[in-house]
ZAMARGU-4260 file (C-alpha; in steps of 0.2 Angstrom, whole numbers, plus 5000, padded with zeros to 4 digits):
<rodrens>
0) 4994/4938/4781 | 4990/4921/4789 | 4972/4917/4793 | 4965/4915/4810 | 4961/4898/4817
5) 4944/4905/4824 | 4928/4912/4817 | 4928/4930/4823 | 4913/4941/4825 | 4915/4959/4820
10) 4913/4972/4834 | 4897/4982/4834 | 4900/5001/4830 | 4899/5013/4844 | 4904/5031/4845
15) 4908/5038/4862 | 4907/5057/4861 | 4923/5067/4860 | 4915/5080/4871 | 4912/5068/4886
20) 4910/5078/4902 | 4923/5074/4915 | 4915/5065/4930 | 4920/5070/4948 | 4936/5061/4951
25) 4949/5063/4964 | 4967/5066/4960 | 4980/5052/4960 | 4981/5044/4977 | 4996/5034/4974
30) 5015/5035/4971 | 5022/5031/4954 | 5039/5026/4949 | 5052/5039/4944 | 5051/5046/4926
35) 5036/5037/4921 | 5022/5049/4917 | 5021/5055/4900 | 5011/5066/4889 | 5004/5061/4871
40) 5002/5076/4859 | 4987/5071/4848 | 4969/5067/4852 | 4961/5051/4847 | 4945/5047/4837
45) 4934/5033/4843 | 4924/5022/4832 | 4922/5005/4839 | 4918/4995/4854 | 4919/4976/4856
50) 4902/4967/4860 | 4910/4950/4864 | 4901/4941/4878 | 4907/4938/4891 | 4986/4872/4978
55) 4990/4866/4993 | 4998/4880/5005 | 5011/4879/5018 | 5006/4882/5036 | 5023/4884/5042
60) 5040/4890/5034 | 5053/4880/5044 | 5068/4891/5038 | 5060/4907/5043 | 5057/4914/5061
65) 5042/4926/5060 | 5050/4936/5074 | 5063/4942/5062 | 5050/4950/5051 | 5056/4968/5048
70) 5049/4977/5033 | 5030/4975/5028 | 5024/4989/5017 | 5006/4992/5019 | 4993/4995/5005
75) 4990/5013/4999 | 4972/5018/4996 | 4964/5033/4990 | 4947/5039/4997 | 4938/5037/4981
80) 4943/5019/4980 | 4928/5014/4990 | 4917/5029/4985 | 4901/5026/4974 | 4906/5026/4956
85) 4895/5037/4944 | 4891/5028/4928 | 4901/5035/4914 | 4907/5024/4899 | 4921/5011/4898
90) 4938/5015/4891 | 4938/5010/4872 | 4952/5003/4862 | 4964/5016/4857 | 4964/5022/4839
95) 4981/5017/4831 | 4980/5030/4817 | 4983/5044/4829 | 4996/5036/4840 | 5010/5049/4844
100) 5027/5049/4852 | 5029/5042/4870 | 5038/5052/4883 | 5051/5047/4896 | 5047/5062/4906
105) 5039/5079/4904 | 5054/5085/4894 | 5061/5070/4885 | 5053/5059/4871 | 5057/5041/4868
110) 5070/5041/4854 | 5060/5029/4844 | 5041/5026/4840 | 5032/5014/4852 | 5017/5014/4840
115) 5012/4997/4833 | 5010/4994/4814 | 4993/5000/4808 | 4981/4987/4801 | 4976/4990/4783
120) 4958/4992/4788 | 4958/4999/4806 | 4939/5002/4805 | 4936/4983/4804 | 4947/4976/4818
125) 4936/4962/4825 | 4934/4956/4843 | 4944/4941/4849 | 4937/4924/4851 | 4947/4911/4860
130) 4953/4897/4849 | 4950/4879/4854 | 4963/4872/4866 | 4966/4853/4868 | 4974/4856/4885
135) 4978/4870/4896 | 4995/4879/4895 | 5003/4877/4912 | 5014/4891/4918 | 5028/4884/4928
140) 5038/4892/4943 | 5054/4899/4935 | 5065/4893/4949 | 5059/4875/4947 | 5060/4874/4928
145) 5071/4860/4921 | 5084/4862/4907 | 5072/4855/4893 | 5060/4869/4897 | 5073/4882/4898
150) 5081/4877/4881 | 5063/4878/4874 | 5060/4896/4881 | 5077/4902/4876 | 5074/4896/4858
155) 5057/4904/4857 | 5064/4921/4863 | 5079/4920/4851 | 5067/4917/4837 | 5056/4932/4843
160) 5072/4943/4843 | 5076/4937/4825 | 5059/4944/4819 | 5066/4962/4824 | 5075/4961/4807
165) 5058/4968/4801 | 5055/4983/4813 | 5037/4983/4808 | 5033/4964/4812 | 5021/4965/4826
170) 5027/4948/4833 | 5045/4955/4835 | 5053/4956/4852 | 5055/4975/4851 | 5037/4977/4844
175) 5031/4967/4859 | 5040/4978/4871 | 5033/4993/4862 | 5016/4988/4868 | 5020/4992/4886
180) 5028/5008/4880 | 5013/5014/4870 | 5000/5010/4883 | 5010/5017/4898 | 5021/5031/4892
185) 5008/5043/4884 | 5007/5038/4865 | 4989/5036/4866 | 4975/5048/4871 | 4957/5043/4875
190) 4944/5057/4876 | 4957/5070/4874 | 4966/5063/4890 | 4982/5053/4891 | 4978/5034/4892
195) 4987/5025/4906 | 4984/5007/4910 | 4994/5008/4927 | 4988/5016/4943 | 4969/5011/4941
200) 4958/4996/4939 | 4965/4993/4921 | 4981/4987/4928 | 4977/4968/4930 | 4966/4965/4915
205) 4978/4974/4903 | 4993/4964/4908 | 4984/4948/4908 | 4979/4951/4890 | 4997/4957/4886
210) 5005/4941/4893 | 4991/4930/4884 | 4996/4935/4867 | 5015/4936/4871 | 5014/4918/4877
215) 5005/4912/4862 | 5017/4920/4850 | 5032/4912/4859 | 5023/4895/4857 | 5019/4898/4839
220) 5038/4901/4836 | 5043/4884/4842 | 5027/4875/4836 | 5021/4871/4854 | 5004/4878/4857
225) 5005/4871/4875 | 5020/4882/4880 | 5017/4892/4895 | 5027/4907/4902 | 5037/4904/4918
230) 5031/4915/4933 | 5044/4922/4944 | 5037/4917/4961 | 5045/4931/4972 | 5032/4927/4985
235) 5040/4911/4990 | 5058/4910/4998 | 5064/4898/4985 | 5059/4911/4971 | 5066/4927/4980
240) 5080/4930/4968 | 5082/4932/4949 | 5078/4915/4942 | 5094/4907/4936 | 5088/4905/4918
245) 5087/4924/4917 | 5105/4927/4924 | 5115/4917/4911 | 5125/4929/4901 | 5124/4926/4882
250) 5107/4919/4884 | 5092/4926/4875 | 5084/4928/4892 | 5098/4939/4899 | 5097/4958/4899
255) 5114/4967/4903 | 5104/4983/4909 | 5099/4976/4926 | 5106/4981/4942 | 5122/4972/4943
260) 5122/4971/4962 | 5106/4962/4962 | 5112/4947/4952 | 5120/4930/4957 | 5107/4924/4970
265) 5104/4941/4979 | 5088/4940/4989 | 5075/4953/4982 | 5068/4966/4993 | 5049/4967/4989
270) 5048/4984/4997 | 5063/4991/4988 | 5062/5010/4985 | 5080/5014/4980 | 5089/5011/4997
275) 5097/4994/5001 | 5091/4987/5017 | 5106/4981/5027 | 5100/4964/5034 | 5103/4945/5033
280) 5095/4935/5019 | 5084/4927/5032 | 5078/4944/5038 | 5075/4949/5020 | 5064/4934/5017
285) 5054/4937/5032 | 5052/4955/5027 | 5045/4949/5010 | 5033/4937/5017 | 5026/4950/5029
290) 5024/4962/5014 | 5014/4949/5005 | 5003/4946/5020 | 4999/4964/5022 | 4996/4967/5003
295) 4986/4952/4999 | 4976/4950/5015 | 4976/4964/5028 | 4975/4979/5016 | 4965/4971/5002
300) 4949/4965/5010 | 4938/4974/4996 | 4939/4973/4977 | 4944/4991/4974 | 4957/4990/4987
305) 4965/4976/4977 | 4962/4981/4959 | 4964/5000/4960 | 4953/5015/4958 | 4939/5017/4944
310) 4945/5024/4928 | 4930/5026/4916 | 4930/5036/4900 | 4932/5055/4903 | 4941/5054/4920
315) 4959/5058/4923 | 4972/5044/4921 | 4981/5037/4936 | 4967/5039/4949 | 4975/5026/4961
320) 4984/5009/4962 | 4978/4994/4971 | 4989/4985/4984 | 4999/4973/4973 | 5002/4986/4959
325) 5009/4997/4972 | 5019/4984/4982 | 5027/4972/4977 | 5024/4976/4958 | 5033/4993/4957
330) 5047/4989/4969 | 5052/4973/4959 | 5053/4984/4943 | 5064/4996/4952 | 5075/4982/4961
335) 5078/4974/4944 | 5081/4989/4933 | 5098/4997/4932 | 5103/5011/4944 | 5102/5028/4936
340) 5119/5032/4928 | 5124/5014/4930 | 5133/5009/4913 | 5128/5026/4906 | 5110/5023/4908
345) 5100/5038/4914 | 5083/5031/4918 | 5084/5015/4927 | 5082/5005/4912 | 5076/4992/4906
350) 5064/4985/4920 | 5066/5002/4930 | 5056/5012/4917 | 5039/5008/4909 | 5044/5012/4892
355) 5059/5000/4892 | 5052/4987/4904 | 5047/4975/4890 | 5065/4974/4883 | 5069/4963/4898
360) 5062/4945/4896 | 5061/4945/4915 | 5047/4958/4914 | 5035/4945/4907 | 5040/4932/4921
365) 5038/4946/4934 | 5020/4950/4927 | 5015/4932/4926 | 5017/4931/4945 | 5008/4948/4947
370) 4994/4940/4937 | 4995/4924/4948 | 4991/4935/4963 | 4974/4939/4955 | 4969/4921/4956
375) 4977/4919/4973 | 4968/4934/4980 | 4951/4928/4974 | 4955/4911/4982 | 4957/4919/4999
380) 4938/4921/5000 | 4927/4934/5009 | 4923/4948/4997 | 4938/4946/4987 | 4930/4944/4970
385) 4931/4952/4953 | 4923/4969/4950 | 4906/4969/4942 | 4905/4987/4936 | 4901/4988/4917
390) 4914/5002/4914 | 4927/4990/4920 | 4920/4974/4911 | 4918/4983/4895 | 4935/4992/4894
395) 4945/4987/4879 | 4963/4985/4872 | 4971/4981/4856 | 4983/4967/4852 | 4990/4957/4837
400) 4989/4938/4839 | 5002/4925/4834 | 4995/4925/4816 | 4998/4944/4815 | 4980/4947/4815
405) 4974/4963/4824 | 4960/4961/4838 | 4951/4971/4851 | 4948/4963/4868 | 4937/4966/4883
410) 4941/4965/4901 | 4926/4954/4904 | 4933/4940/4894 | 4949/4939/4904 | 4942/4935/4921
415) 4945/4917/4921 | 4962/4911/4916 | 4957/4893/4913 | 4944/4899/4900 | 4958/4909/4892
420) 4967/4892/4891 | 4981/4894/4904 | 4984/4890/4922 | 4998/4891/4935 | 5008/4876/4941
425) 5004/4875/4960 | 5017/4882/4972 | 5015/4885/4991 | 5011/4902/4997 | 5018/4903/5015
430) 5013/4922/5016 | 4995/4916/5019 | 5000/4912/5037 | 5013/4925/5040 | 5002/4937/5050
435) 5013/4947/5062 | 5009/4941/5080 | 5021/4950/5091 | 5015/4965/5101 | 5024/4980/5108
440) 5012/4983/5122 | 5003/4970/5133 | 4988/4982/5134 | 4981/4999/5128 | 4994/5013/5127
445) 4992/5027/5139 | 4981/5039/5130 | 4984/5053/5142 | 5002/5053/5136 | 4997/5058/5118
450) 4987/5073/5112 | 4971/5071/5102 | 4971/5073/5083 | 4963/5090/5084 | 4978/5097/5093
455) 4991/5089/5081 | 4982/5093/5064 | 4984/5102/5052 | 5002/5097/5052 | 5013/5108/5042
460) 5029/5097/5042 | 5031/5079/5046 | 5049/5081/5051 | 5048/5070/5066 | 5038/5055/5073
465) 5021/5061/5079 | 5008/5052/5090 | 4990/5056/5093 | 4974/5049/5099 | 4959/5047/5088
470) 4940/5043/5091 | 4932/5028/5082 | 4915/5030/5074 | 4910/5013/5082 | 4917/5001/5094
475) 4912/4983/5098 | 4906/4979/5081 | 4898/4963/5077 | 4905/4951/5064 | 4891/4955/5052
480) 4895/4974/5054 | 4913/4970/5050 | 4909/4960/5035 | 4898/4974/5028 | 4910/4989/5032
485) 4929/4991/5033 | 4936/5002/5046 | 4948/5014/5037 | 4961/5025/5045 | 4961/5040/5033
490) 4974/5054/5031 | 4966/5068/5022 | 4975/5080/5010 | 4993/5075/5012 | 5004/5087/5002
495) 5022/5084/4997 | 5034/5088/4983 | 5032/5073/4971 | 5050/5076/4964 | 5056/5069/4980
500) 5057/5052/4989 | 5043/5050/5002 | 5040/5037/5015 | 5032/5036/5032 | 5026/5022/5042
505) 5010/5020/5053 | 5007/5011/5069 | 4993/5008/5081 | 4993/5007/5100 | 5011/5013/5102
510) 5019/5030/5105 | 5033/5039/5096 | 5046/5029/5106 | 5042/5014/5095 | 5056/5006/5086
515) 5051/5009/5069 | 5065/4998/5062 | 5056/4983/5068 | 5040/4981/5058 | 5037/4963/5063
520) 5023/4967/5075 | 5004/4967/5075 | 5004/4986/5078 | 5012/4990/5061 | 4997/4996/5050
525) 5006/5001/5034 | 5017/5014/5025 | 5014/5028/5012 | 5028/5029/4999 | 5031/5040/4984
530) 5045/5040/4971 | 5050/5055/4961 | 5039/5055/4946 | 5031/5066/4932 | 5013/5069/4935
535) 5002/5077/4921 | 5005/5096/4919 | 5010/5098/4938 | 5025/5110/4936 | 5024/5114/4954
540) 5027/5096/4959 | 5015/5098/4974 | 5004/5082/4975 | 4989/5081/4986 | 4983/5064/4991
545) 4972/5054/5003 | 4979/5039/5011 | 4968/5025/5019 | 4973/5010/5028 | 4961/4995/5032
550) 4963/4992/5051 | 4948/4980/5055 | 4960/4965/5056 | 4973/4975/5066 | 4961/4981/5079
555) 4956/4963/5082 | 4974/4957/5083 | 4980/4970/5096 | 4964/4969/5106 | 4956/4986/5103
560) 4939/4981/5096 | 4930/4988/5111 | 4940/5004/5113 | 4932/5021/5108 | 4948/5029/5106
565) 4965/5023/5100 | 4983/5029/5098 | 4991/5031/5081 | 5010/5035/5078 | 5017/5041/5061
570) 5036/5039/5059 | 5044/5048/5044 | 5057/5038/5035 | 5061/5048/5020 | 5056/5066/5015
575) 5046/5070/5030 | 5051/5088/5030 | 5042/5089/5013 | 5025/5082/5020 | 5010/5091/5027
580) 4994/5083/5033 | 4978/5092/5034 | 4969/5080/5045 | 4966/5062/5051 | 4949/5052/5054
585) 4943/5035/5055 | 4928/5030/5043 | 4917/5015/5041 | 4916/5011/5022 | 4906/4999/5012
590) 4917/4985/5006
</rodrens>
């Protein structure tokens, strides 16, 4: 085994109790992709915890008319996202010695082992220390990469694929893909519960570390320590298609198990949930820019809304996604992955399912842009900054480096990409200035024409559009009050069959005559969506969630800041007959 280029301190021994008491945690508040929730069979033992210490933007998009914006899916928030977090303990690195079979769904196992090779001395795996870097690795925008770069990337990926001749080589292409399978499809258990790095605050740091080592491995295979992964900048019109370097048949970057109807320059739908939107390319680009504005700005003013719900040791996995993980991260996976039963593929592989996503080289470019959104979001200012809770900062993962040496890593050490040795080539972000400005109504909707929420809820079936009026806890708030607390429209105890497709849209200051196919308006608040999925041991498939939308900015934009009561309209798009809602309220929540 090659020696590491760094001096690496051993982790200090810590032993979290296996009988850790479960803290009070709400159930999952967010939709998950179809066929992605899996159950490990064996418990883990914990022994160690690392003690490591811790561009210019477009103002206008000439080619796009903002009046054409149609589809802007809002962020989904669980009530616990902003609730105080009781101190528990951080998620430790998994014990590889008890890694078990991963699952595709509640009945079907992955046909091969996703577990990594076990180090000869698992009990002495050290913490990672960053090696010295003479210069930053710059990750380029995939659509703008030149042929020299593409050739280099193809060569590195080819050499990684060649390492698959030894199925236990941790640097091999399939072993690298298995990392995602093991962490995301139930191979590991932590504290007697399935470990899941999606649908919580672990999403961003896990994938940042994952790409960090993958990138360094590629660079080592072509003897170029400055090599940077390309990012698929689907948030810019020029990048809203599969980058050409990935769409060349015969290339090491090509994957035949993609949706064939989404190749050859097809504009991506960042809100894709299985149904093709029949619209023009220009319309689709405006849809995407509105999605980005809502998810990055309107619906993510607070850290937990962006990162996802807390997930300390002892709590149930998948407590709730942040805005970007929900949309556009998940829709991009589904849009790229093959359709079920296409080319005899049952599960929407490769990108369409967590266990197989890493088998498509495009996965890493997609996640490079997801990671880029972390930096872009913090650059927006306000309260958009990293979490400070120790259970997040001290959570750990396990990886092999480019020298085949095993390491444990901490969340706290990945908060600054430049300190990790990489950065992103600048690219304009036109979504920053793509706030919907068109209004359906010149003034306040006639509240006498809509019933109060108390007369509408509880609602047993959302089988048609409903409108209701609802009182606000406070009106005419000062800017300081708005900075301290976010106004949240909260739908309590939504129940539905999680084996079905679900989507409904929410509007403010309109009645049920609103044209719900036109979302390029200030009154559009967001959407709740759910794809069929496996969820723990829930054999009844009935899921109960709380859905929240940040509406402070929307109330300003539509001129309702001084109103004590507002009108809300909910329009079912898919599966409404399966949806019941116990009640709705507006809360002021600390950001």
